[in-house]
N, C-alpha and C positions, 0 to 999 in steps of 0.2 A: 621282513616279509618279501618273498619272491613275487615277481610280477604275475606268474601263473597262479600262485596261491591267492594273491589279492583279487584277481579276476574271478576265481572260483568262489571266494567268500562273498564278493559283491553280488555274483549271480544267484547264489543259493539264498542269501539273506533277502535280496530283492525279490526273488521268486516267492519266498515265504511271505514277504510283506504283501505282495499282490494277491496271493491266494487267500490270506487272512482277510484282506480288505474285501475281496469278492464274496467270501463267506459271510462277512458282516452285512453286506448289502443284500445278499440272498435271504439271510435271516430276517432282516428288516422288512423285506418284501413279503415274506411268508407270515409275518406277525399279524395276528388279527386285530381289528379295532376293538378297543375296550371302552366301556362306559355306556351311558344311555343317551339317546338322541334327545336333545333339549330344544324346545321352542320358547323363546322369550317374547313377552308382550309388554308393551309400554302402558299397561293399565292393570287394574286388579281383577279383571273378569275374563281373561283369556279370549278377548274379543278382537276382531279385526285380523290383519295380517301380522305374523310375528316379525319383530324388528331384527331378530337374529336367530339363526339355527346353527347348532353345533353339537358335537359329541362331548359330553362331560365325563371324565373318568371317575369322578367321585362327586357325591352330593354333600358338600360341606362348604357353605358360603356365608359370609356376613354381608351387610349392606355396602360396606366400603369396597369389598371385592367385586360385588355386583356392579357398582358404579364404575369401577376401574375397567370392567369388561366392555361396557357399551354405553355408559352415560345415561343410566335410567333415571326417571323422575322419582319422586317420593313414593309412587305407587307402581307396582309391576306384578306380573304373574308369570309362572313357568310351568310347563308340562314336560316331564321326562318319561320316555318310553323305551322299552327294550326287553332284554331277557336276563334273568338271573340263573346261574348254573349252580345247582346244589351238588357238592362234591360226593355226597353219599346219602343214603336213606337215613333220615334222622329228624329230630325235632329242632327247630330253629327259632330264635327270638329276633324279631324285627323291631328296631327302635327308630323313632323319628322325633326330633325336637325342632320347633319352629316358632317364629314370631313374624307374621300372623298364622293363618290357617294352612293345614297340609293334610293330604289324604294319600294312603298307600293302597293300591289295588294289586292283587296277585291272581293270575289266571282269571282275570275279569271279575274277581270278587273283592269287595271292600274289606281290607284287613285291619286298617287303622284309620279312625276318624279323629283327626286333631284339628277340625275345622273351626271357623269363626274368627272374629277379631279378638286377639288376646296377646298378652305379653309372652315372653318365652315360656313354652310348656312342652314337656316330654311325655310321650306315650309309647308303650311296648305291647307286643302281641306275640305269644308263643304258638307256633303252628307246626304240623308235620309236613315234611317235603320229601318227595321221592327224588332219587338221584337223577339229574338231568336238567333240562331247560324249563323255566317257568316264566311266563310273560309277566312283566312288572310295569306299572304306571304310577308315577308320583305327581300329584298336582299340588301347587303351592302358590300363595299370593301374599303380598305385603301391601297393606292399605295406608301406610304412613308410619312415621316414627322409626324405631329401630327395626331392622330386618335381619333374620337369620334362619337358616335351615341346616339340619345335620341329620343325615340318614346313615345308619350302620346296621349290621346284623352279625349274629354269632350262633354257634351251635349251643343248644340249651345247656349242655353239660359243661361247657367251657365259658370262662369269663373273658376270653380274649376278644377284643373288638376287631371286627373285620372291616377294613376299608375295601370295598368290593371291586378294586381295580382289576383283579384277576378273575372275577366272577360275574361281572356285568358286561353284556355285549349288546350292540345295537341290532344284531341279527342272531338267530339261534346258533349255538356252538355245538359241534359234534364232540363226542367223548375223546376221540383221538386228538382233536384240536385243543381240548381242555388240558389233556396230559402234556402235550407239547408246550402249552402256554405256561405250565408250572416250572419248566426247566429253562424256558427261553431267557429270562433275566440273567440267570447264572451264565448261560452261554454267551450272552451279549457282554457281560462283565469280563469274562475270560478273553473274548476276542478283542475288546478295547485295550486291555492291558497287553495282550500279545502284540497288537499293532503298535502300541507305544514303544514297547521294548525292542521290537524289530526295527522300528524307525530310528530310534536312538542308537542301536547297534550298528545299523547301516551308516549313519552319520559319523559314528566313532571310527569305523573301519576306513571310511573315505578320508576323514580328517587326518588320520595317522599316515595315510599314503601321501596326501597333498602336503601335509606339514610333517615330513618324516623326521625332522631334527627336533621337533618340539617334544616336551615331556608329557607324561601321563596327565598332569594337572591341566595342561592346555587343552587336550582333547575332551576331558570331562567338562571343563568350563564351556567349551564350544557347544557340546551337546546340551548342556544345561541351558545355555542361552537360546538355542533353537527350540527347546521345549517351552521356555517362558515366552518366547516370541509367538509361538503357536497359540498358547493360551490367551495372550494379550490380543492377538489378531482376531481370535474367535470372539472375544468380548466386543471388540470394535465393530464387527460386522454382524453380530447376532441381532435379531429383531428387537431385543429389549434395550439395545444400547446404540443403535446406529441412527445418526441424523436427528438428534433432538433439535427442535426448532423453537428457539426463544425469540424474544423481541429484537435483540441485536441481529440475530441471524436474518430476520426479515429485512432489515436495513441493507445488509450485504447482498442478499439474494435479489432484492428489488433493484439495487444498483447494477448488479450483473445483468438482470433481465432488461433493464432500460438501456444499458450499453449495447446489448445484443440487438435490440429492436430499433433504437433511435440514433445510436452513435456513441462514440467513446465518452463525450463530455455532456451528453444529454441524460443526466441522472435524475432530473426532476420528474415527478409524476403528479397526476391531478387527483384530488380528493374533493368531490363536489360538496360534501358535508362541511368541510372546512370553510368554504366560501359562504355557505348558508349561515353558519354560526357567526363567522367573522362579520358579515354584514349586519347581523342582528345585535352585535355587541354595541353598547352605547359608550363604553369607556374607551380609553386610548388603545388603538390596535397595536401599538408598539410595545405594549406591556410584555416583558420577557416571560413572565409566568403564563400569561394567557396564550401567547403564540406557541410556546413549547408544549403546553397541554393539548392544544388543538392538533398537533402533529404527532405521528407515530414516534415512538422512542427512537432516537438516533437520526431524526430528520428535523429540518427547520422549515417553517412556513415562509416561502419566498414571496407569495402574493396572496393575501387573505381574500381579496375580491375574486380572484380566479381559482383559488384553491390549489395553487401550485406549491409543491413541496420538493425539496431536494435533500439528499443525504449530507450530513455534516461529518460523517465518519471518513477517515482517510480511504482513498479509492483502492488501496493495494489488494485487499482480499477480494473485492469485487472483480478486479482485473484478473486475479488468479482463477476465480470461478468462471470468468467470461468464456474461455474456450470450452470448458466442460459443459456449460449451459448451452452454448451454440451447438456442440456436437451431440450431446446426450440428453439435453433437456433438464428441467428442474430437478427431477429425481436423481439423475446421475451426479448432480453437484453435491448431493448428500454424502457421497463417498470420496470426494476430492480431498478433504482434510484428513480423514482416517488413513488414506493411502499416503499422503504427504507425511503424516506422523510416523508411519511404519518405515518409510524411506529414510527419514531423519534418524530413526532408531537404529537401523542397520548401518547407516553411515557413521554415526557416533560410536557404535560398538567397534566397527572396523578401525576407525582412526585411533580411538583410544587404546585399543589392543595392540595396534601396530607401533604406535609411538611411545607408549608407556608400558603397559602390561595387560594381559588378558583378564586378570583379576580386577584391575582398575577399570577395564573396559566394560565388563559385565555389570559391575556394581554401579559405576557412574552413569552408564546409559540406562540402567534399571531405575535408579531414583529419578532421573530426568524425565522418563516417560511413563513408568509404571506407577503413576500417582493419580489421584482422583481429579485434580485440577486440570492437568494436561489431558487426561482422558475425556472429561466432560467438555472441555473446550475444543477437542478434536471432533467429537460427534455433534457438537452444537454449531459448527461452522463459525467459530469466533477467530478474531485476528491474533489472539495470544500465542497460539502454537506456531504459526508461520513466523511471527516476529521473534519468538524465542529461537527457532531454528536458524534464522538469518543472522541474528546477533551472535549465536554460538559459532556459526561458520566464519563470521568476520573475526572473532577472537582467535579461532584456530589458525586462520591465515596469518595473523600477526604473531602467534606463538611460533609457527613454522618459520616465519621470517627472522625471529630471534635466534633460532637454531642455525639456519643457513640462509643468509640474506639473498634475496632475489627481487629484481625490480617489479615483477608481476604480482608478488604476494601482497604488498600494501595496496596496490590498485584493486585487486580482487577483494581485499578486506573492506575497502571503501565502497565498492559496488554493493556488496552484501549489506553493509551498514546502511547505505543510502536507501536500498530497497526496503529494508526493515522500517525505515521512517515513513515510507509511503504506505506501509501496512499498519504501523502504529506510531503515532506522534511521540508518545512518551518514551520511546527508545532513545530520544535525545539524552536522557539521563545516563545511558550507557556510554556516553562520551567521556565520562570521568574515568572509568577503568581503562578505557582505550588510551587516554592521555597518560595514565600511569605506565602503561606498557611501552609507550614511546620514550618516556623518561628513563625507564629501566634499560631499554635497548640502547639509548644514546649513551648512558653511563657505561654499559658493557663494551660498546663498540669504540668509545672514545673518539668518535668521528662525527663532529657536529654537522658537517656538510652532508654526509650520508643519511643521518637521521632527519635532517631538514628535507632532503629529497623524498624520503619515505613518508614524511608528514604531508608533503605536497601531493604525492601520488594518492595517498589515502583520502585527503581532502577533495581531490579532483573527482574520485569515484563517488564520494558522498554528495558533492554538488551536482554532478551530471546525472546520477541515477536516483537522487533523493530530493534535494532541495529545489532544483529547477523543475522537475515534474510536479512537485507539490505546489510551487509558486504558480506555474502555468495553470494547473487544475483549479486552484482556489481563485485565481484572477478571473478565469472563465466563468466561475459560478458566482463569486461574491464581488467581483470588481476590485479586488485587492490582492496583492501578492503575499501579504502577511497574515491574512485571515486563515486560521487553522480549524477552529471548532467553535460552534456556538452552543452554549448551554445556559440555562437560567442561572442567575447570580447565586441562588441557593446551592447549586451543584458545583459551581466553579470557584467557590471561595477557597483561598489558601491562607489559613490563619495559624498563628503560633499557638493559639488556644486548642487547636485540633491535635497538636503533637502528642499530648499525654494519652487521650483515649485512642488515638490512631496507633500509637506505639503498642498499647495493650492489645488492640485488635489484631495487628499483624504479627505480634509475638505468638498469640494464640493460633493464628492462621498457619504460621510456620510449624508449630507443634502438631496441629491437625494434619499438616501436609506430610511431615516426616516421622512423627511418632517418637516415643522415648528412645528406642534403639537407634533410630536414624539420627537424632540429635547427639547422642553419645558418639556415634561413629564420625559424624561431621566434626565434633569437637576434637576427636583424636586426629582426624585429618588436618585440622587447622594447626594443632600443636606440632604435628610431624613436619608440616611445611615450614613453620616459623623457626624450628630448631635446625633445619637443614639449609645452609646458605644457597644451594642451587635451586631449591623450591620456595625460598622465602618470597621472591617476587610473585609467584603464583598464589601463595597464601594471601598476601596483601591484596592482590588483584581480586580474589574471590570475596574477601571481606568488604572491599570498597564497592565491588559490583553489587553485592547483596544489599549493603547499607544504602547505596544510592537510590535504588528503587524503594527500599523500606522507608527511608526518611521522606522521599518525594511524595509517596502516597499517604504517609502518616499526617501530613499537613492538610490533606484534603478533607472536606466535610463528607463527601460520598466515599464509602468504603466497600470493597468487595474482595474476597479472598483470591479471585482469579487475577487481580492486578499484580500479584507477586509472581505470576508465571514467568515473565522475562528474567526474573532473578533466580529461577530454578537451576539454570546451568552452573551458576557459581556454587550453589549448595551441592549439586551433583558432583562437581570436581572434588570438593572437600570430602564428600562421602566416599568417592573412589579412592582417594589417597588414604583415608582412614581404614578402609577395607584392605588395601594393599599393605599398610603398616601392620595390621593384625595378622595378615598372611605371613609377612616376613619375620615377625617376632615369634611365630610358632614353628620355626625351622626345626626339622628333625622329628616332628610328630605329624606324619603324613595324614593319618586318619583325622586328627583334630583340625589340621589345616584345611582339608577338603570339606569337613563338616562346617567350618567357619565360613568358607566361601559359599557353600550352598545356602546357609542361613542368611547371610548378608545379601546374596543375589536374589533370593526368593522373597525376602522380607518386604521390599517396596510393593510388589504386586499383591502379596497376601494381605498386607496392611490395608490396601486400598480396595481390594476386590469386593468386600461386602457393601461398599458405598456406591458401586457403579449403578446408575439409575436407569429408568425406563427411557425409551427413545421416541422416534417419530410416530410410532403406532399409537402411543398414549396421547400425544399432542394432537394428532389428526383426529382421533376418536373423540377427544374432548371438544374440539372445534365443531365437528359434525353434530355432536350431541347438542351443543348450544344452538347450532343452526336449526335443528329440529324443534327445539323448544321456543325459539324466538322468531318473530316474523322477519320478513325480508327488509323492512324499514328499521329494524331495531338497531339501537346503538348500545354497545357493550362497554361498561366501565369495568376495567380489570387491572391487572398488573403485568405478570409475566406472559400471559397468553395474548397480549395485544398483537404480536406478530402472527402466531398460528391462526387466530381468529380472522385476520385479514387474508392470510395466505390460503387457508383451506376452506373457510366459510364465506369469505367475501364481505365480512362485516366492517363497519367503522368501529374500531376499538380504541379506547383512550385509556391512558394510565392515570386513573383518578387519584392514585397515591401521591402524584406529583403536583396536583392542583391545589391552590389555596382555597379557603372556604368560599370567598366571594365568587371566584371564577367558576368553581364547581356548581354552586347553587344557581348562578345565573345561566350557566350552560344547560343544566337540567330543565330550568324554566323555559328556555328557548326551544329545546327539543320537544317538550310536552306541548308547547304552543303550536309547533309545526306537526303535531300528531305523530311524533316518532316515539315508539315504545323505548323506554330506558331500562336496561338490565344492569345489575351489578353482579359480576362473577368473582367471588372471593377466592382467587386461584393461588394465593400465596399467604404467608403469615403476615407480610406487610400490608397486603390488601385487607385482610381480616382485622388487623389492628387499626387501620385507618377507618374502616367501616364502623367499628365499635366507638372510636373517638367521635366520628361525625354524628352518630345516633345518640351517644351520651350527652353531647352538647346541643342536641336538637338542631344542628345544621341541616340534617335530614331526619325527617320524622320516622321513628321506628315502626309506627303503626302502618305506614304506607308501603312497607316492604312485604312482599309475599314470596315465599320460597316455592319455586316451580320445578326445581330439579336438584339432584345431588350428583355432581359430575366429577369423577376422579376423587371422590371424597370431599369435594368442595361445593358449597351451596351456590346456586344461581338464583338471584332474587330479581323480581320485577318491581320497579317503583311505580306504583299504581295511581298516585295522586295526580289529578288533572288540574289542580289549583296551584298556581305558582306561589301563592302566599303560604302554602304548606312548608315551603323552604324558608326557614327563618333567616333573616339578614344577620349575619354574624357580627355586624358592627352596630346593630341597634341595641339600646339599653334593655336589660333583662327585667 
């Protein structure tokens, strides 16, 4: 390709890309709003001010979807208003099904009366309509129990159900606008694909110029990675998946906020309710279960009398969030980890492609990042992803040192490993595969002195950037250099009896993380590494690294699938080697080789994509809905929402799933004696299971619970008994 030809191709493809992009934006701006203007009321009589106003493209909702939108109570009502455009003069059938009552008005005349309180019921009405706009109003209410509404229409001679997205408008539509509206989706589809093809073509042309000596497969893999990267980045920053705020996130954010406001080591904060309850407790205040229950998850009660609490999590993630919080505020910090995730993804792809092969790079980096655990722990501001990235960086520096020895590489590996400990204590387990690397390196070098110097440099980095900062931090807070974390004994038990069920759990977690195809490719990569002498140490390293974290967490009583995130780089390496082996064994069949790479590169993202969950919008909406239903003095017993309820609604929220019977019953008695309303928000399966257990055993009386709202599909109960005796003493004879 001549220089002039390259410049011409870049210019014309770039110009076409810009023009198509502008055309897409113009088409978007010209597109009319679809649907009916909806006003939502938090009662069943359309009274008062609406709690929400929006345009709904279709009228097809059940109660769960309604509660996901704005956290409505068990009773609500809605009015939809706008215009329906009849495409031609004809007879039409209007259909509405609802639980409870609904009414349809057309041109200010009642067409369907499906009113009253009733279970799901459907009614139809056939009417003549002239071509053009007709005013439509739909009224609906739900008075409790199951709720649902479904409105559709069709031409009388047709059986095709019409979802009226193209026919409903909040304002009258002209006939020209209607005709344009019919072809607009097709035009948008064509422009999107044209933009994608032009973008990939431009990337392909530029990559061939930049990497002139690389083959066709290299350029196709590079373009494929860019396309996958764009899809993954969109998921990270879309409204449904950015900045999920769980209870652990609250601990890290609170730590960063306190560091910004009070100083680097002033991570404690004050919760007045803790001191109120603490002073009222008659039993030993040093009880582990009691003091942990009184504090938010991830925090430890420092002083019950003062209500002082400090974080027991390692300070690393709060330190990473600190500059973001200082410069951009709380909201800006929600984007810190997604950006860090994408930076690590780009770096891993570049390094793996440069030092091994681009097929290895795209597949290994894909499995390492395009999976649900890494995704969720990026948008949830958890420490898992930074610790994984730092541990992988440390291993890379040691790998590079094995290829070409340099005094700075072991030091850099030690620094990265040390910082990873400040982010997550359990990365100490990663010391086992690191030790293996030093042993392998020493055997290859046959130079004991050089290996010993590398170990010293690595250890120096770990001590200076990991162990010393941790010791200083923990001594400042706890008065001890060795104190790392405080948890109830029920959570910190490490017993041999846990190994069996723990192994079964994490084997299932590994399968859910990688899927059947991923497991097969990982197995192929392991076999390939073990049979090749040059890659055998890498295969053994991956096995040891994965098993170290696997066995370590299998001994614990508390289990979570995200605990295996630090082990993902070892699985990703094997997946990359397996994909590379499949590529090499298909030599001579170019089409099949390229198809194999596409499947193995796309698989991790496609396998995980359906499981990407909602984000901060849902959590904040739920917290604000609870705030509306509960008084300012309310105390919320919940599980996963303890952080969001504190962050967004300012409530004292406790994890009642972690409290024993006696602690919980006495706490509720104290709160009721202090005239504090007590609510139970069953925001998770564990919370629901704990609630059923407590009510079945009459630790909490079922008759004293009153459901006041259904929020995100989860019930919010108020515990209404004012008599502390209503809480049965679990230790008394039955």
